[in-house]
Structures are given as structure tokens and as C-alpha cells.
VOBARO-365008 format. One record per residue: residue in three letters; x, y, z of N, C-alpha, C in turn. Coordinates in steps of 0.001 Angstrom, whole numbers, padded with zeros to 6 digits, always signed. Atoms other than C-alpha are relative to their C-alpha. Layout:
! VOBARO-365008
ALAXYZXYZXYZ
...
***
This chain:
! VOBARO-365008
MET-000453+000215-001314+065405+041510-055706-001200-000288+000736
ALA+001010+000842-000984+063166+039370-053301+000096+000555+001197
MET-000473-000378-001487+062526+040871-049937-000721-000871+001104
HIS+000554+001276-000908+062043+038356-047098-000517+000831+001361
ILE+000504-000381-001381+059850+039776-044372-000561-001016+000934
LYS+000471+000829-000889+058975+038071-041271-000374+000704+001358
MET+000207-000785-001303+057412+038880-037921+000693-000651+000890
ILE-000745+000545-001049+059797+038748-035044-001042+000045+001483
GLN+000453-000035-001085+057354+039825-032231-001510+000875-000384
ALA+001163-000570+000390+053731+040988-032014-000032+001483+000408
ILE+000083-001248-000365+053021+044541-032171-000785+000365+000883
LYS+000888-000271-000858+051467+046204-029385-000091+001476+000169
PRO-000128-001531+000031+050664+049758-030035-000868+000841+001230
THR+000630-000519-001236+049784+050860-026381+001160+001048+000509
LEU-000829-000894-000486+051277+054175-024778+000583-000114+001054
LYS-000877+000198-001375+053840+053853-022409+000126+001246+000658
PRO+000280-001348-000948+053904+056277-019639+001691+000853+000023
ALA-001204-001008-000091+056356+059319-019840+000994-000014+001572
LEU-000917+000045-001190+059188+059061-017225+000436+001694+000039
PHE-000245-001118-000293+059885+062796-017855-000813+000956+000937
ALA+000771-000903-000686+059104+065083-014937+000943+001128+000465
GLY-000882-001306-000533+060688+068720-014276+001172-000251-001220
VAL-000872+000352+000964+064203+068184-016054+000672-001369+000310
ALA-000369+001144-000189+064657+064482-014707-000482-001043-000987
LEU+000539+001420+001256+064830+061501-017344+000441-001027+000742
LEU-000672+000633-000611+065178+058737-014922+000245-001437-001001
GLY-000287+001109+000684+067145+055648-016272+000494+000432-001370
PHE-000376-000520+001403+068532+057703-019063+000973-000737-000776
ILE-000885+000783+000565+071541+055743-019900+000542-001171+000802
SER-000717+001051-000671+073294+052562-019001+000989+000764+001151
SER-000422-000391-001473+075172+052733-015574+001743-000226-000211
THR-001185+000444+000297+078600+051990-017449+001072+001659+000262
ALA-000620-001084-000284+081387+054509-016402+000427+000858-001416
VAL-000693-000709+001145+082198+055355-020279-001373+000958-000135
ALA+001405-000655+000194+078120+056211-020594+000045+001173+000670
ARG-000130-001425-000755+078395+058693-017777+000513+000961+000021
ALA-000976-001047+000332+081097+060563-018953-000529+000937-001293
GLN+000267-000688+001066+079327+061574-022017-001290+000837+000102
LEU+000971-001176-000045+077134+064730-022819-000521-000142-001461
THR+001059-000121+001408+074533+064813-025738-000647+001312-000082
CYS+000917-001288+000059+073484+068215-027044-000986-000309-001037
ALA+000796+000016+000934+070244+067965-028910-000769+000998-000394
TYR+000403-001264+000630+068745+070590-031020-001155+000083-001093
VAL+001256-000064+001468+065303+071434-033372+000178+001292-000518
ASN+000581-001156+001005+064647+074414-035913-001088+000014+000479
ASP+001396-000460-000269+061578+075842-034202-000725+000492-001497
ASN+000777+000005+001387+060746+076736-038033-001278+001269+000120
LEU+000474-000822-000328+058937+079753-036606-000121+001032-001134
PRO+000396-000878+001267+057162+082142-039325+000756+001444+000114
ALA-000670-001072-000322+058918+085166-037398+000529-000416+001081
ALA-001021+000480-001071+061729+085186-035101+000481-001241+000207
ASN-000550+001215+000059+062882+081995-035841+001120-000277+001265
GLY-001201+000168-001082+065175+080059-033174+000374-001332-000207
VAL-000404+001267-000354+067026+077062-032373-000206-000105+001560
GLU+000060+000076-001496+066352+075359-028963+000454-001601-000030
GLY-000344+001028-000212+067415+072225-027503+000267-000510+001549
TYR-000326+000397-001455+068612+070205-024325+001528-000569+000064
LYS-001210+000521-000545+071730+069335-022668-000124-001409+000791
ILE+000380+001363-000485+071343+065391-021991+001111-000555+000918
GLY-000990+000820-000743+073350+064319-019187-000214-001656+000523
ALA+000145+001264-000599+073447+061019-017008-001513-000068+000092
LYS+001187+000128-000719+070094+061376-015357-001193+001302-000370
SER+000992-001215+000078+068743+064879-016388+000121+000653-001336
ALA-000237-000990+001273+068044+067322-019352-000298+001158+000468
THR+000161-001225-000248+068458+070688-019202-000287+000825-001150
HIS+000488-000855+001080+066585+073271-021699+001364+000953-000317
VAL-001125-000796+000583+069042+075149-023851-001034+001143-001245
GLY+000676-000947+001129+067602+078403-025963-001393+000138+000506
PRO-000469-000014+001203+065961+079168-027923+000764+001350-000006
THR-001060-000858+000542+068673+081189-029708-000248+000281-001281
GLY+000661-000547+001348+067393+083375-032500+000789-000260-001078
THR-000980-000022+001154+068475+082804-035964-000034+001232-000798
ARG-000247-001218+000286+067864+086235-036827-000769+000337-001614
GLY+000698+000032+001518+065843+085287-039997-001552-000701+000402
SER+001268+000675-000117+062012+083595-040357-000111-001458-000784
GLY+000124+001407+000516+060921+080076-040881-000847-000265-000744
SER+000919+000019+000798+058275+078663-043025-001216+000661+000328
ALA+000931-001154-000246+055214+081037-043351-001006-001007+000695
LYS+000957+000732-000617+052240+079922-041128+000299-001142+000764
ASN-000511+000911-001000+054309+077851-038863-000352-001394-000676
ASP+000186+001044+000771+054114+075312-041651+001085-001100+000116
PRO-001201+001191-000277+055992+071812-040753+000633-000007-001674
THR-000415+000336+001615+056700+071778-044874-000358-001580-000028
PHE+000011+001738+000020+057488+068051-045754+000493-000231+000986
PHE-000386+000528-001211+058158+066150-042914+001408-000483+000024
GLY-001385+000520+000324+061361+064699-044326+001015+001260-000255
THR-001073-001002+000394+062988+068088-044974+000870+000392+001088
PRO-001072-000349-001273+066250+068511-042826+000330+001567+000067
LEU-000292-001569+000064+066357+072011-041831+000761+000496+001089
ILE-000840-000116-001056+069030+071774-039287+001418-000990-000066
ALA-001003+000945+000062+072600+070182-039347+001240+000458+000780
ILE-001024-000311-000699+075704+070017-037466+001412-000543-000752
ALA-001147+000521+000946+079253+069872-039486+000651-001089+000758
PRO-000606+001526-000809+080861+066168-038551+001175+000753+000543
GLY-001160-000059-000608+083616+066569-036092+000234+001522+000286
THR+000017-001515-000399+082858+070353-035437-000761+000088+000962
THR+001055-000686-001121+080850+072662-032797-000930+000931-000880
HIS+000648-000823+000782+079397+074342-035903-001415-000524-000644
LEU+001489+000191+000471+075473+074157-036209-000637+000776-000981
TYR+000823-000734+000712+073263+075334-038915-001251-000038-000097
ALA+001668+000234+000166+069606+076022-039288-000521+001015-001409
SER+000134-000482+001040+068025+077006-041995-001545+001090-000077
ASP+001181-000778-000280+065358+080109-042497-000995-000246-001171
SER+000775+000460+000784+062941+079018-044811-000624+001173-000813
GLY+000447-001239+000415+061146+082471-044933+000856+001152-000494
THR-000642-001175+000261+064108+084815-045203+001083-000740-000941
ASN-001056+000535+000911+066070+082250-047119+001294+000313-000060
ASP-001636-000321-000524+069272+082357-045293+000161-001209+000796
ILE-000656+001044-001079+071463+079892-043249+000708+000748+001056
ALA-000817-000562-001051+072312+080689-039649+000692-000982+000357
LEU-001013+000854-000413+075533+079513-038209+000073+000383+001356
PHE-000074+000084-001279+075967+078811-034510+001183-000691+000584
ASN-000619+001049-000416+078469+077616-032388-000233-000690+001304
ILE+000556+001377-001378+077913+074600-029710+001005+000493+001036
ASP-000957+000270-001190+079540+075195-026206+000315-001427+000349
ALA+000058+001516-000334+080624+071545-025635-000200-000381+001390
SER-000110+000604-001299+080441+071634-021873-001478+000307+000403
SER+001270-000418-000173+077050+073559-021922-001253-000164-000744
CYS+001109+000298+001403+075320+072824-025319-000512+001429-000071
LYS+000379-001519+000082+074674+076716-025107+000398+000313-001610
LEU-000421-000359+001559+074700+078239-029003+000069+001498+000175
THR-000429-001173+000152+076181+081218-029784-000443+000278-001750
PHE+000215-000311+001332+074890+082969-032898+001250+000951-000644
VAL-001038-000236+000725+077494+083802-035633-000306+001131-001211
ALA+000251-000457+001283+076111+084858-038917-000948-000700-000559
ASN+000728+000302+001019+073567+084783-041432+000474-000202-001635
TYR-000754+000208+001449+074390+083540-045185-001468-000028-000770
PRO+001115+000396+001061+072149+083910-048166-000259-001455-000778
ALA+000207+001443+000714+070779+080718-049773-000326-000143-001344
GLN+000793-000169+001106+069467+082171-052901-001548-000451-000414
GLY+001281+000047+000308+065926+082025-054331-000957+000018+001046
SER+001067+000053-001205+062798+081205-052040-000289-001692+000330
SER+000107+001620-000484+061809+078046-050112-001343+000064+000228
LEU+001661+000063-000115+057869+077741-050066-000078-001677+000801
PHE+000266+001318-000760+058472+074127-048870+001131-000272+000806
GLY-000988+000474-001136+061246+074490-046493+001484+000047-000814
LEU-001565-000256+000599+065103+075313-047307+000718-001257+000604
GLY-000749+001054-000627+066663+071616-046720+001547+000278-000266
ILE-001393-000208-000184+070228+071378-045844+000614-001141+000439
THR-000652+000849-000561+072703+068940-045649+001409+000172-000132
ILE-001545-000416+000201+076751+068576-045080+000834-001305-000222
SER-000948+000897+000282+079409+066562-046572+000635-000488+001303
GLN-000594+000445-001043+081118+064396-044515+001514+000268+000509
ASP-000917-000682-000457+084196+065763-044560-000144+001723+000486
GLY+000362-001627-000259+082562+069341-043570+000345+000877-000832
ARG-000335-000811+000784+083539+070952-046485-000786+000812-000598
PHE+000892-000653+000673+080370+071817-048420-001145-000346+000695
LEU+001474+000096-000897+076973+072522-047201-000689-000040-001435
TYR+000718+000224+001124+074209+071580-049646-001330+000399+000208
ALA+001494-000296-000304+070796+073496-049744-000835-000139-001063
THR+001257+000019+001216+067464+073061-051743-000749+001055+000223
ASN+001206-001089+000089+065139+075974-052628-001010-000364-000581
SER+001162+000589+000416+061723+074597-053147-001169+000924-000294
ASP+000806-000883+000271+059572+077005-054834-000582-000221-001602
ARG+000136+000405+001538+058549+077620-058459+001018-000256-000831
GLN-001210+000373+000707+061884+077340-059563+000883-000946+001317
SER-000797+000809-000961+063497+074324-057369+001460-000012-000569
THR-001730-000105+000260+067593+074619-057060+000390-000842+001245
LEU-000980+000666-001124+070157+072834-055311+001259+000897-000057
VAL-001216-000759+000354+072935+075245-054466+000942-000586+001028
VAL-001232+000621-000677+076572+074022-053255+000715+001250+000750
LEU-000565-000995-000576+078015+076214-050504+001417-000382+000674
PRO-000993+000117-000698+081572+075970-049410+000280+000341+001480
ILE-000088-000254-001461+082282+075646-045703+001660+000269+000227
ASN-001510-000330-000530+085419+077632-044214+000352-000652+001099
ARG-000389+000663-001088+087388+076413-041559-000446+000679+001198
ASP+000610-000840-001396+085930+078988-038839-001644-000487-000404
GLY+001342+000505+000206+082321+077314-040236-000547+001114-000745
SER+000483-000905+000952+081475+080370-042405-000244-000388-001486
LEU+000297+000616+001275+079928+080013-045767+000467+000998-001057
GLY-000469-001171+001010+081491+081301-048815-001379-000084-001195
ALA+001015+000219+001374+079568+082084-052217-000231-001305-000507
ALA+000421+001334+000657+077857+079335-054010+001181-000272-001078
VAL-000710+000212+001099+080044+077422-056385-000700-000896-001147
GLN+000982+000662+001112+077141+075801-058263-001635+000211+000482
THR+001110+000124-000202+073628+076036-058617-000704-000797-000848
VAL+000745+000813+000912+071462+073235-060257-001456+000163+000309
ASN+001439+000187-000056+068035+073423-061315-000681-001314+000048
LEU+000580+001354-000066+065788+070707-060327-001316-000088-000569
PRO+001287+000262+000833+062540+069386-062084-001254+000220+000823
ALA+001095-000254-000540+060446+069778-059034+000220+000254+001599
ASN-000498-000202-001055+059994+070682-055523+000709-001392+000855
LEU-000798+001165-000686+062491+068685-053118-000505-000212+001641
SER+000296+000311-001621+061342+067078-049612+001209-000146+000854
SER-001085+000586-000798+064438+065509-048619+001440-000013-000655
LEU-001195+000339+000851+068202+065187-049535+000961-000746+001091
ALA-000546+000626-000869+070853+063239-048022+001826-000548-000825
ILE-001373+000267+000758+074774+062269-048914+000474-001376+000724
ALA-000269+001243-000515+075782+058839-048786+001437-000258+000813
PRO-000800+000039-000644+078320+057699-046325+001638-000318-000471
ASN-001346-000296+000772+081195+057402-048954+000275+001065-000546
GLY-000038-000901+000387+080858+060767-049691-000166+000548-001591
LYS-000039+000068+001355+080511+060164-053393-001461+000594-000556
VAL+001246+000022+000397+076658+060546-053975-000932+000561+000869
LEU+000939-000439-000771+074047+062771-053249-001447-000364-000259
ILE+001385+000253+000364+070335+061758-053218-000971+001031+000175
VAL+000979-000914-000011+067340+063578-053444-001499-000404-000245
THR+001686+000602+000341+063215+062813-053241-000636+001343-000242
GLN+000686-001003+000601+060924+064787-055287-001423-000606-000022
PRO+001225+000972+000002+057286+063785-054164-000986+000582-001018
SER+000934-000648+000882+055870+066062-056674+000135-000268-001515
ALA-000881+000295+001580+057972+064938-059879-000608-001489-000359
THR+000003+001470+000722+057535+061767-061938+000902-000801+000713
ASN-001161+000523-000617+060852+060733-061374+000361+000195+001395
GLN-000077-000414-001228+061051+060929-057594+001230+000044+000671
VAL-000937+000133-000579+064009+059950-056582+001418+000127-001004
GLN-001122-000280+000897+067662+061127-058005+001231-000280+000642
SER-001207-000402-000684+071207+060898-057414+001066+000842-001137
TYR-000854-000806+000491+074033+062896-058214+001563-000311+000524
ILE-001655+000201-000177+078129+062446-058275+000656+001053+000678
ILE-000473-001054-000569+079864+064582-055976+001419+000009-000326
ASP-001425+000076-000020+083177+065853-056827+000545+000452+001166
ALA-000341-000442-000863+085155+065837-054001+001072+001336+000389
ALA-000777-001106-000039+087460+068625-054566-000711+001119-000030
SER+001083-001339+000223+084914+071185-055756-001221+000412+000667
GLY+001386+000044-000698+081720+069810-053807-000994-000115-001093
LYS+001343-000051+001409+079933+070219-057521-000547-001387-000094
VAL+000761+001372+000280+077386+067511-058219-000284-000175-001715
THR+000446+000336+001215+076648+066085-061544-001058-001216-000049
PHE+000982+000905-000186+073471+064191-062328-000109-001217-000649
ALA-000243+001606+000323+073704+060350-062371-001123-000647-000450
SER+001150+001059+000400+070195+058391-062444-001310+000426+000777
GLU+001219-000029-000624+066605+058645-061313-000785-001383-000057
VAL+000964+001129-000275+063871+056191-060281-001076+000561+000135
THR+001384-000429-000490+060075+056401-060274-000421-000997+001058
THR+000308+000781-000876+058924+055375-057174-001662-000341+000268
VAL+001626+000550+000247+055298+053719-056690-000720+000739+001221
ALA+000545-000875-000851+054564+056268-053808+000606+001081+000429
ALA-000521-001208-000277+055426+059601-052649+000857-000211+000762
ALA-001206+000242-000714+058943+059795-051875+000183+001198+000996
ASP-000081-001075-000930+059893+061552-048528+001607+000064+000646
GLY-001022+000280-000684+062505+061141-045920+000847-000883-000648
ILE-000717+000865+000597+065880+059201-046931+001058-000413+001321
ALA-000988+000367-000691+068321+057034-044930+000776-000954-000922
ILE-000848+000726+000732+071367+055380-046778+000797-000678+000933
ASP-000398+000882-000854+072971+052317-045417+001660+000367-000073
PRO-001324-000442-000041+076658+052829-044438+001124-000752-001238
HIS-000787+000340+000868+078193+050944-047327-000407+000677-001461
SER+000107-000990+000772+076505+053435-049506-000553-000964-001020
LYS+000416+000872+000999+074732+050491-051254-001665-000068-000215
PHE+001531-000265+000391+071043+051037-050614-000701+001470+000615
VAL+000543-001009-000483+068753+053745-049984-001480-000285+000159
TYR+001434+000350-000527+065615+053643-047945-000677+001416-000370
VAL+001054-000996+000272+062804+056103-048634-001507+000021+000774
GLY+001260+000244-000529+059877+056709-046600-000963+000565-001014
ASN+000939-000340+001170+056487+057184-048654-001103+000268+000612
GLY+000950-000672-000734+053895+058593-045981-001103-001061-000034
GLY+001163+001133+000102+051831+055310-045969-000522-000298-001533
GLU+000787+000605+001121+049954+053142-048642-001066-000811+000346
GLY+001302+000724-000153+046536+052188-048308-000287-000124+001310
GLY+000406+000057-001466+046424+053274-044963+001339-000982+000969
SER-001086+001264-000370+049797+050782-044194+001241+001051+000188
SER-000934-000440+000212+052969+051994-043370+001125-000631-000975
ALA-000721+000691+001046+055601+051364-045971+001453+000494-000045
VAL-001443-000186+000201+059445+051411-046788+000229+000054-001313
GLN-000379+000588+001459+060820+051955-050469+001323-000187+000014
VAL-001287+000317+000099+063990+050372-051103+000901-000142-001400
ILE-000764-000324+000996+066652+051537-053660+001307-000326-000252
GLU-001614+000576+000004+069805+050148-054503+001075+001085-000930
ILE-000987-000682+000899+072855+052161-055822+001097-000396-000425
GLY-001349+000947+000759+075208+050634-058330+001158+000833-000447
GLN-000929-000626+000350+077892+051822-060192-000261+001205-000602
SER+000213-000810+000406+078418+055189-061245-001373+000599+000597
ALA+001186-000539-001005+075501+056310-058767-001390-000408-000727
SER+001327+000158+000339+072876+054640-060723-000843-000485+000824
LEU+001196+000184-000692+069427+053908-059144-000638-001159-000466
THR+001002+000917+000100+067307+050768-059248-000767-000229+001154
TYR+000977+000140-000949+064200+050405-057547-000033-001358+000361
VAL-000174+001713-000450+064236+046916-055602-001448-000456+000596
ALA+001162+000134-000571+061064+047340-053461-000900+000886+000830
ASN+000950-000734-001270+057998+048634-051463-000447-000835+000937
VAL+000377+000940-001131+057857+047084-048317-001251+000647+000837
VAL+001243-000588-000589+054475+047699-047090-000472-000882+001015
PHE-000147+000699-001258+053946+046705-043532-001793-000121+000260
ASN+001738+000102+000132+049703+045677-044069-000350-000993+000562
GLY+000667+001001-000323+049532+042564-042460-000284-001636-000920
ILE+000449+001164+001055+049029+040624-045718+001124-000440-000749
ASP-001029+000460+000650+051980+040652-047777+001110-000354+001009
ASN-001062+000653-001354+053957+040407-044573-000742-000379+001015
PRO+000591+000104-001378+053090+039368-041154-000277+001190+000934
ALA+000171-001137-000974+053716+042788-039780-001128+000984-000593
GLY+000634-001071+000356+050689+045131-039715+000399+001352+000770
ILE-000507-001393-000621+051649+048850-039178-000915+001095-000442
PRO+001017-000811+000544+048621+051076-039924+000583+001644+000459
GLY-000442-001443-000221+049843+055014-040320+000997+000160-001203
SER-000399-000922+000850+052335+056727-042157+001928-000598-000033
SER-001160+000417-000068+056364+056153-042840+000881+001232-000633
ASN-000593-001174+000771+057815+059522-043721+001454+000405+000232
CYS-001521-000435-000665+061092+060007-041682+000634-001341+000290
LEU-000683+001202-000410+063812+057362-041431+001447+000371+000673
LEU-001234-000248-000773+066948+056746-039362+000741-001152-000020
LEU-000591+001402-000059+069603+054027-039937+001054+000150+001139
SER-001113+000246-001045+072067+052697-037088+001226+000300-000747
PRO-001045-000121+000517+075670+053645-037748+000468-001543-000847
ASN-000457+001242+000427+076442+049757-038362-001109-000571-001250
GLY+000885+000110+001023+073319+049640-040913-000865-001182+000189
LYS+000796+001222-000588+071911+046497-038827-001670+000336+000121
MET+001075-000281-000622+068739+048562-037882-000357+001272-000758
LEU+000576-001344+000528+066382+051134-039658-001224+000470+000909
LEU+001037-000840-000794+063954+053400-037714-001101+000833-000958
PHE+001020-001064+000698+060903+055109-038961-000933+000434+000965
THR+001092-000663-000837+058344+057475-037645-001348-000214-000565
ASN+001569+000051+000398+054572+057188-037711-000877+001103+000533
GLN+000929-001218-000536+052745+060442-037577-001041-000175+000341
ARG+001763+000220-000175+049218+059230-037567-000099-000441+000999
PHE+000161+000515-001398+049754+057171-034611+001080+000358+000918
ALA-001085-000531-000642+052783+058742-033186+000792-001176+000639
ASN-000548+001241-000439+054890+055636-032971+001924+000000-000994
VAL-001295+000354+000614+058653+054798-033726-000064-001435-000302
ILE-000052+001787+000198+059215+051321-035176+001632-000207-000552
SER-001129+000694+000444+062423+049422-035743+000111-001358-000612
LEU+000023+001052+000901+063372+047109-038395+001629-000558+000126
SER-001156+000550+000492+066316+044745-039160+000356-000111-001162
VAL-000353-000234+001154+068293+045251-042118+000824-000961-000666
ASP-001025+000813+000530+069803+042583-044351+000956+000679-000974
SER-001102-000567+000504+073006+044192-045553+000241-000351-001527
GLN-000382+000613+001198+073131+041899-048686-000874+000273-000956
THR+001186-000263+001169+069629+042194-050280-000621+001415+000555
GLY+000983-001130-000418+067941+045411-048360-001134-000433+000713
GLY+001508+000506-000499+065290+043384-047156+000088+000478+001591
LEU+000508-000657-001297+063651+044498-043898-000953-000979+000817
THR+000618+000721-001067+062240+042739-040652-000201+000742+001145
PHE+000441-000767-001307+059931+044083-038131+000711-000479+001214
ILE-000323+000237-001142+061431+044227-034544-000859+000590+000943
ASP+000665-000611-000870+059786+046439-032387-000808+001469-000198
MET+000679-001349+000181+057458+049690-031914-000279+000635+001663
SER+000488-000763-001482+056894+052298-029233-000538+001460-000391
ASN+000701-001462-000028+054697+055219-028667+000639+000989+000200
ASP-000724-000982-000318+056027+058656-028851-000861+001128-000179
GLY+000658-001210+000243+053744+061501-028022-001459-000434-000425
GLU+001234+000073+000160+050238+062012-029208-000373+000043-001737
GLY+000410-000118+001339+048872+060909-032625-000856+001234-000818
PHE+000542-001347+001010+048038+063907-035158+000400-000005-001192
VAL-000602-000183+001203+049569+063095-038367+000823+000754-000134
ASP-001295-000785+000425+052550+065276-037693+000931-000170+001168
GLU-000799+000411-001006+054144+063633-034631+000334-001366+000201
PRO-001125-000523+000442+056890+062342-034483+000661-000055-001286
SER-000722+000156+001487+059037+063254-037514+001431-000441-000083
GLN-001392+000249+000209+062650+063413-038080+000554-000553+001325
MET-000605+000591-000811+064992+061605-036037+001701+000219+000195
ALA-001357+000094-000375+068721+061853-034412+000472-000857+001171
ALA-000022+000759-001087+070606+059656-032282+001438+000371+000604
SER-001327+000021-000804+073521+059407-029774+000265-001607+000079
ALA-000175+001179+000018+074548+056002-030744+000777-000594+001098
SER-000887+000639-001006+077216+055343-028211-000786-000094+001292
ARG+000646+000158-000936+074485+056043-025616-001449-000725-000261
GLY+001298+000912+000354+071584+053946-027391-001007+000880+000119
LEU+001448-000796-000156+069254+057208-027381-000267+000496-001446
VAL+000791-000613+001439+066999+058393-030512-000806+000915+000598
PHE+000660-000931-000422+065626+061566-030356-001046+000655-001171
THR+000676-000157+001183+062543+062710-032323-000491+001587-000100
GLY+000362-001398-000241+061504+066244-033302-001513-000068-000469
ASP+001469+000253+000101+057731+066528-032601-000869+001595-000250
PHE+000944-001032+000216+055520+069330-034247-001445-000532+000170
SER+001372+000184-000198+052121+069072-032919-000764+001101-000115
THR+001153-001228+000274+048766+070747-033591-000758-000492+001226
GLY+000699+000567-000994+047376+068464-031069+000480+000122+001411
ALA-000644-000041-001225+049481+069085-028134+001052+001148-000056
ALA-001314-000734+000141+052599+071111-027201+000969-000786-000835
PRO-001188+000625+000655+055508+070845-029300+000756-000491+001093
SER-000677+000774-001071+057864+068469-027786+001355-000697-000719
MET-001101+001153+000395+061397+066392-028443-000198-001191+000815
GLY+000185+001307-000653+060805+062712-028034+001072-000681+000471
VAL-001123+000467-000322+063477+060692-026292-000285-001700+000170
LEU+000141+001497+000002+063798+056824-026680+001188-000595+000299
ARG-001404+000625-000089+066522+054287-025708-000553-001297-000895
VAL-000309+001172+000940+067414+051666-028468+000791-000696+000426
THR-001146+000884-000085+069031+048687-027820+000758-000702-001148
ALA-000824+000602+001022+071569+046777-029876-000503-000955-001218
ASN+000736+000960+000695+068945+044222-030983-001357+000639-000293
GLY+001058-001123+000439+066535+047182-031840-001158-000026+000820
THR+001305-000302-001020+063892+046929-028844+000097+001511+000343
LEU-000105-001510-000276+062790+050486-027929-000851+000113+001542
LYS+000914-000446-001274+061422+052285-024773-000118+001150-000225
PHE+000527-001432-000184+060019+055394-024543+000177+000644+001273
LEU-000359-000394-001122+061495+057611-022002-000470+001184+000348
GLY+000975-001052-000353+059431+060749-022279+000264+001073-001089
ASN+000028-001128+001041+058950+064233-024262+000656+001161+000947
LEU-000710-001349-000478+061015+067309-023555-000629+001086-000527
PRO+000941-001031+000770+058754+070299-024152+001042+001180-000596
LEU-000281-000835+000757+059640+072748-026557-000636+001478+000081
LYS+000769-001405+000260+058670+076523-027342-001152-000118-000365
SER+001321+000005+000951+055274+077060-028104-000218+000378-001062
LYS+000202-000329+001750+053965+076809-031745+001142-000465-000747
ALA-001085+000646+001136+057228+075443-032580-000227-000976-000996
ALA+000108+001075+000772+057372+073414-035773+001230-000719-000256
ALA-001211+000516-000438+060102+071412-034474+000179-001338-000935
THR+000010+001172+000780+060107+068603-037399+001520-000641+000009
SER-001470+000033+000188+064176+068826-037872+000568+000083+001211
ILE-000718+000521-001369+066546+067387-035133+001408-000168-000288
ALA-001098+000410+000130+070142+067267-034953+000847-000288+001310
THR-001065+000186-001436+072765+065982-032220+001247-000201-000062
VAL-001393+000211-000177+076191+065738-031116+000477-000340+001486
THR-000532+000719-001283+077945+063522-028329+001562+000364+000327
PHE-001477-000291+000111+081020+064831-026886+000287-000733+001591
***
């Protein structure tokens, strides 16, 4: 399947000034009455090796108020390791105020309740996730909020299926699946029927599993070999295409495209390299972490090497990608920004920024319907936090 790539506008990789001062973020949202009424809570898993915690911000119309950190009562990754950039270490169950954060060091999952008016967190309990997690305890939640999927990546990598009770508590595992290699990321297709996982150290680096809606259990369906290391995942709203970051190729950012067919079969479509040669857009750096807009018309990826967020338009029929815009976000040092979360109704995108070159922070950008980006500022996080994972909810 051919990829059609064209240049929309010139790339200008210049650092835009931060608008963050104290707790005021100027021009944060549009002036519509609907937007003013909304409140967004954005959180990161600090992933600290001892006394791990979750912290975030209450995002109002023109201000951002720090929340936490609230302890998970567990330990994150050893030595403050950001693990794989694409490993999701935090998740909010859809339609609830239940937030889950993984403790890679103690191999458990912490449950919190979110206060919808203040964004403050209340710790509830820890639940064992089995095994150990050298490369991070990745988690994702089914669209119906009934099951949590956790990946343990060590000498024996496993996928564990945990039922979620109505009060948010986790039940005993209903299934444990042995995996061939350490996982980087996992995600569930919007149709709720397919689970996708990436395994950078495996020969077959992307796998699909069919989900049984009643039991939550998974059955292996398909795998494909990617041309570069597979990392973060984004799946289009039609559950037709999977977009996978690959960490850069030959010094250029790239996105791998995989099609989901009948019975969750996977077909490798293309590796779109933004090198200025095979296509007009030249974007040096990396492309580990991805985020799709709810309508599937726009794909964002982060560039850790040069601290950029890039927007692409998506052809829903072919999976093709076209460059739109790029904005700086922080200081480039191979590890920021990383994962993203969004408040689509407010046009805001948040990035988790673990940085060894500067203080860790949460990046904030505004994105328009046509994909143009504006950097609004960085919100400071706890010292030494390895906040690569991020989750948001808007009330």
C-alpha cells in the first residue's frame, strides 16, 4: 500500500517562549463559555525508585494548580530509570474517577480516587501484578472499564489480565500469558476487540491478541516484523491502522504503519521516514511516542532528541501521513518530551517530560483542528521525577 507524503509548511525548529509564570498559563483555552466551564486534571507517574508518587495539575481557564505528589506506597523503576519511553505507567478508567499507577519496583498497581472539583487524589489500595518488571510495569484499561492489562517485562515477560470491580478495586488475575520478549507498550483498539503489544527486543516486534469481551481473556492472533525497534502505539478510531514509533531511523524521525485485518491479522504497510529525501519533510531525531486525535484525522509524535512535538494529518483510507506542524517543548536531551495525553474538547495536549538535562516538567501545548501547534509552557514536577507517562481527564 503506497504512502503519499507531501510537505504542507516549512519546519521551523525554533524554541517558542514559555508562557508559564507561577501558576498562570496565559491564553490557555478558547474564550467560549463551554470551554471556560471545563476542568482538566492531568497526572504523571513520577516512577521514583523509592517513595513513588503521582502528581499533576488542575487546569482551569487561565491557571494551573499543582496537585500532589500523592504516594503510591510502592517503588518505581530502579535508579530513576525512564524505562522504555513508550511504556504506559498510568491510566484512568474511562467514565470513572479511578486512576491507576504502576509500581515497577514493587510490582504492584496503586489505585487512587480523583476529586472531580479539585483534581486531588486519594490513595485507596495496592494490588499485586505478579512477576517483576525490569523494564516497567505497563498498564492499559479496556474501553468498558472492566479489565486492566498489565505487562511484566523481565527474564520472563508476561501479560496479566485483572478484572476491575465497580468500586475500582482489582480482582485476582483471570489470565497470565507468557510473551516472547520484553514489552515496550500495549494498547487496546477502540472497538475493544484487539490488544496490540510492541516488543523492541523480539524478532517479531508487534503482536495482536483478540479480546473476549465477557472474560477479558486474550488469544494470540498475529505478529509482524518491523523494520526498526517498535515502541509507542496509537490505534485509529476505526481500529483499522496501528501507528508505531521506532525511535528514529538513520538520524531521522519515522513512524511505522500496520494494518489490522480480519480476525486481528496484522499487515506491515510502511515505514514513513521524515528524512527530506524519500518525502519532503525532514525531521531529525526520534519518534518513540504517539497520540491520535479522537477523530483519527491527526497523529502527534514526540521527538526526544530535540524536544519537539510534531503533528501529521492522517489518510483514514490508506493510513498515509502528511506533515503539518512542529513545536518545541522543553530542552532536547534524548529523553523529553515523551508520552502524551489530551483534552480534546479544550484543544490541549500534555506531555510527560523526564529530563536529565533540566528539571522534570509537564509540557502543555494547544493544538487546533487543522493540526497547528502552539507551545504554552512547562509545569514543574517533583525533583528527579521520571515522569514519562501521563493521563488526563476533563470534567
